Backbone bond lengths (Angstrom), bond angles and torsions (degrees), N, CA, C in turn:
res aa  C-N    CA-C-N  psi(-1)  N-CA   C-N-CA  omega(-1)  CA-C   N-CA-C  phi
1 X - - - 1.453 - - 1.524 109.29 -
2 X 1.342 115.35 136.04 1.458 121.13 -179.31 1.522 108.46 -96.45
3 X 1.332 115.88 139.81 1.460 120.91 178.19 1.518 109.16 -130.02
4 X 1.341 115.63 128.09 1.463 122.77 176.40 1.526 108.31 -114.24
5 X 1.337 117.45 125.27 1.461 121.94 177.99 1.525 109.05 -122.22
6 X 1.332 114.94 106.87 1.459 121.54 -177.97 1.525 110.83 -93.07
7 X 1.337 116.61 147.41 1.462 122.07 177.12 1.519 109.95 -154.37
8 X 1.323 115.94 169.45 1.452 121.14 174.26 1.517 115.38 105.22
9 X 1.312 117.33 -4.12 1.453 119.41 178.94 1.520 112.32 -72.96
10 X 1.331 115.48 176.30 1.455 119.90 179.05 1.508 111.30 166.18
11 X 1.327 114.32 -171.16 1.458 122.04 177.74 1.521 108.38 -98.59
12 X 1.325 116.74 128.19 1.455 121.42 -178.54 1.526 108.56 -140.63
13 X 1.315 116.25 148.60 1.463 119.84 177.17 1.525 109.92 -73.39
14 X 1.312 117.65 151.01 1.467 120.23 174.40 1.523 110.53 -51.70
15 X 1.333 115.72 135.92 1.460 120.59 -176.08 1.516 113.30 94.46
16 X 1.319 117.29 -11.37 1.453 121.52 -179.00 1.516 112.95 -81.92
17 X 1.350 114.46 -176.95 1.463 121.23 -176.39 1.523 111.07 -131.78
18 X 1.312 114.92 152.62 1.462 123.13 172.37 1.517 108.99 -144.27
19 X 1.323 116.23 152.87 1.457 121.20 174.11 1.520 108.52 -122.55
20 X 1.315 116.60 117.03 1.452 122.19 178.66 1.522 110.28 -92.98
21 X 1.327 115.80 146.80 1.465 121.84 175.79 1.521 109.08 -125.77
22 X 1.312 115.55 148.78 1.466 121.22 176.32 1.524 107.77 -137.10
23 X 1.313 115.71 113.09 1.460 120.79 175.36 1.519 108.30 -91.85
24 X 1.317 115.41 127.62 1.469 122.12 -175.64 1.526 109.18 -111.89
25 X 1.308 117.11 133.77 1.459 120.57 175.90 1.525 109.51 -131.96
26 X 1.333 114.51 157.41 1.460 119.96 178.10 1.509 114.95 96.46
27 X 1.340 117.27 -8.91 1.462 121.45 177.98 1.524 109.31 -139.82
28 X 1.315 116.15 163.36 1.464 122.21 170.61 1.523 106.26 -86.15
29 X 1.348 116.24 101.73 1.457 120.96 -172.59 1.530 112.62 -55.34
30 X 1.326 116.58 -33.30 1.464 120.26 -174.85 1.533 112.52 -62.88
31 X 1.305 117.86 -16.00 1.465 121.30 -176.48 1.528 112.96 -91.93
32 X 1.354 117.04 0.82 1.462 118.95 -171.85 1.522 113.34 -128.54
33 X 1.331 114.29 148.11 1.451 122.41 169.08 1.529 106.38 -79.72
34 X 1.324 117.39 137.90 1.453 120.83 -173.61 1.521 111.26 -126.84
35 X 1.335 114.79 156.21 1.456 118.30 -178.90 1.514 113.08 -148.69
36 X 1.313 114.21 162.71 1.459 122.82 170.33 1.525 107.83 -111.15
37 X 1.322 113.92 135.21 1.450 122.04 179.91 1.528 108.29 -121.79
38 X 1.330 116.07 161.22 1.458 119.22 172.78 1.519 109.88 -142.39
39 X 1.332 112.99 152.64 1.459 119.64 177.08 1.514 108.97 -136.64
40 X 1.314 115.58 114.20 1.460 121.45 176.01 1.525 109.21 -88.24
41 X 1.320 115.81 161.01 1.462 120.60 -178.60 1.523 109.49 -59.88
42 X 1.333 115.61 127.88 1.452 120.75 177.72 1.517 115.19 79.91
43 X 1.335 117.06 4.79 1.466 120.41 -178.39 1.527 110.68 -122.80
44 X 1.311 115.75 163.08 1.466 120.64 177.12 1.520 110.30 -78.40
45 X 1.315 115.16 154.90 1.457 120.62 175.07 1.520 109.07 -66.03
46 X 1.351 116.93 138.53 1.455 120.97 -179.03 1.525 110.12 -133.62
47 X 1.323 114.62 148.92 1.463 121.23 175.98 1.525 108.23 -81.80
48 X 1.333 117.08 125.52 1.460 119.37 -179.28 1.524 112.88 -108.78
49 X 1.323 118.10 -24.83 1.462 120.67 -179.77 1.519 109.20 -155.97
50 X 1.324 116.31 142.62 1.458 121.17 179.75 1.517 109.80 -141.17
51 X 1.333 114.74 151.07 1.464 120.37 179.15 1.522 108.79 -136.25
52 X 1.330 115.35 132.49 1.445 120.38 -179.46 1.520 112.52 -79.29
53 X 1.311 115.40 175.90 1.463 120.82 -178.58 1.524 111.76 -61.11
54 X 1.335 116.40 -31.89 1.465 119.71 -176.31 1.521 112.37 -108.82
55 X 1.348 116.87 14.84 1.457 120.09 170.78 1.510 116.24 103.41
56 X 1.327 118.99 -1.18 1.466 118.68 176.05 1.526 108.55 -64.86
57 X 1.329 115.87 147.49 1.464 120.18 -174.87 1.515 111.25 -130.83
58 X 1.317 115.31 151.33 1.457 121.14 175.42 1.519 108.31 -145.30
59 X 1.337 116.03 145.45 1.454 120.94 -175.84 1.517 110.43 -134.73
60 X 1.326 114.73 149.20 1.455 119.55 170.97 1.525 108.56 -66.88
61 X 1.330 116.32 148.88 1.465 120.26 -177.52 1.526 111.49 -55.94
62 X 1.305 117.28 -36.22 1.468 121.69 -174.90 1.525 113.19 -64.67
63 X 1.346 117.41 -20.50 1.469 119.76 -175.05 1.523 112.92 -118.71
64 X 1.324 117.73 -2.48 1.471 120.77 -178.83 1.510 110.56 -57.40
65 X 1.331 115.49 134.61 1.452 121.09 178.88 1.516 113.67 85.03
66 X 1.335 117.45 -9.76 1.463 120.88 -179.68 1.526 112.61 -117.11
67 X 1.325 117.44 -33.41 1.466 122.24 -177.91 1.529 109.20 -107.67
68 X 1.346 115.47 150.06 1.463 120.73 176.31 1.526 109.27 -140.29
69 X 1.320 115.43 125.35 1.465 121.31 178.90 1.526 108.88 -99.17
70 X 1.327 115.81 143.49 1.459 120.95 176.76 1.528 108.74 -147.79
71 X 1.324 114.98 169.36 1.456 118.88 -178.89 1.524 109.65 -143.47
72 X 1.332 116.13 150.62 1.457 123.15 173.56 1.520 105.57 -130.32
73 X 1.323 115.95 96.11 1.471 119.74 -175.22 1.526 111.90 -64.06
74 X 1.326 116.73 -32.53 1.470 119.85 -179.90 1.528 111.44 -64.62
75 X 1.335 116.31 -28.53 1.463 120.78 179.38 1.522 111.62 -101.05
76 X 1.342 116.54 3.94 1.470 120.92 -177.05 1.530 111.81 50.36
77 X 1.324 115.97 43.73 1.460 121.45 -173.90 1.527 110.83 -132.30
78 X 1.329 114.54 140.81 1.460 123.16 174.39 1.530 107.46 -117.62
79 X 1.324 116.54 140.41 1.466 121.80 -176.72 1.522 110.69 -120.51
80 X 1.335 115.06 155.71 1.450 121.45 170.50 1.524 108.10 -136.67
81 X 1.321 116.13 110.47 1.457 121.62 174.73 1.521 107.56 -88.25
82 X 1.319 116.14 123.71 1.464 121.25 -177.66 1.522 108.91 -118.98
83 X 1.310 116.51 118.17 1.465 122.75 178.83 1.522 109.98 -116.61
84 X 1.314 115.01 163.75 1.477 121.10 177.66 1.526 111.20 48.62
85 X 1.307 116.01 48.87 1.462 120.14 -176.14 1.516 111.56 -63.44
86 X 1.327 114.91 144.41 1.455 122.77 -179.57 1.533 109.16 -118.93
87 X 1.326 117.92 157.08 1.468 119.70 177.08 1.532 112.43 -54.12
88 X 1.323 117.24 -33.50 1.469 119.73 -179.71 1.527 113.44 -73.15
89 X 1.331 117.97 -6.13 1.470 120.90 172.97 1.528 111.86 -82.19
90 X 1.326 116.95 -8.01 1.458 121.05 -179.94 1.522 111.03 -60.52
91 X 1.342 115.70 122.82 1.465 120.90 -176.29 1.526 108.52 -177.65
92 X 1.318 115.47 171.73 1.459 121.15 166.78 1.526 107.02 -90.29
93 X 1.332 116.04 129.53 1.463 121.91 -176.84 1.533 109.71 -106.01
94 X 1.318 114.32 134.77 1.462 122.44 -179.10 1.527 110.28 -127.26
95 X 1.325 116.41 152.42 1.471 118.51 168.40 1.520 108.85 -114.21
96 X 1.298 115.42 156.01 1.462 122.72 179.75 1.520 106.81 -170.95
97 X 1.315 116.84 177.35 1.440 120.07 172.82 1.521 109.83 -64.23
98 X 1.315 116.43 156.30 1.468 121.07 -178.10 1.519 110.74 -119.65
99 X 1.323 114.49 159.80 1.452 122.94 178.66 1.517 109.18 55.04
100 X 1.290 120.94 -121.05 1.455 121.64 -178.33 1.510 114.98 -79.82
101 X 1.321 117.99 1.57 1.469 121.22 -174.78 1.524 113.41 -108.34
102 X 1.317 117.64 22.38 1.457 121.13 -178.44 1.532 110.74 -69.23
103 X 1.340 116.67 133.40 1.467 123.20 174.61 1.529 106.75 -102.21
104 X 1.305 116.63 79.70 1.464 121.07 -167.29 1.520 113.53 -68.24
105 X 1.317 118.76 -15.49 1.461 120.67 -179.84 1.524 112.72 -96.46
106 X 1.345 117.26 5.05 1.463 119.48 -171.12 1.520 112.77 -132.06
107 X 1.306 118.85 46.63 1.467 121.45 176.93 1.529 110.55 -72.15
108 X 1.356 115.64 141.03 1.442 121.31 174.54 1.518 111.27 -81.10
109 X 1.332 116.12 -171.64 1.462 120.39 -178.93 1.524 112.68 -82.15
110 X 1.330 116.58 -15.62 1.448 120.16 179.23 1.518 112.53 78.56
111 X 1.332 115.16 174.35 1.466 121.51 177.22 1.523 108.09 -135.63
112 X 1.330 115.98 132.87 1.464 121.65 -175.23 1.526 110.62 -80.58
113 X 1.310 116.25 129.63 1.466 123.26 173.62 1.526 107.53 -118.03
114 X 1.326 115.48 125.57 1.457 120.94 179.34 1.517 108.65 -128.93
115 X 1.328 115.90 119.72 1.464 121.87 176.47 1.521 107.46 -108.31
116 X 1.322 114.76 106.26 1.468 119.17 -174.68 1.517 109.87 -156.12
117 X 1.326 115.44 147.26 1.455 119.68 175.81 1.525 110.56 -96.60
């Protein structure tokens, strides 16, 4: 069984920064492509950042240049550095496998990010 535990969210003013962490258990993280997703109220969940097994990265257009995904396989942890946050970034953020490695039956509780003045 795979377990994703997200943390690091909070309330921040527009223009601020947050760093999200996701501790993964139950799998060898180094063998999987990983991603961060978000779901805003009334909207579908979307992939915002992904990282390949060897460090390749891809970002949704809305977050390019502001968000950075990274991974530490030794700590079984995936990170999302979020800078220059905007009100439209407000959502619950989740981590999971990305692209062909999605574990669709094992979503965590997510972490709430709110960018508001």
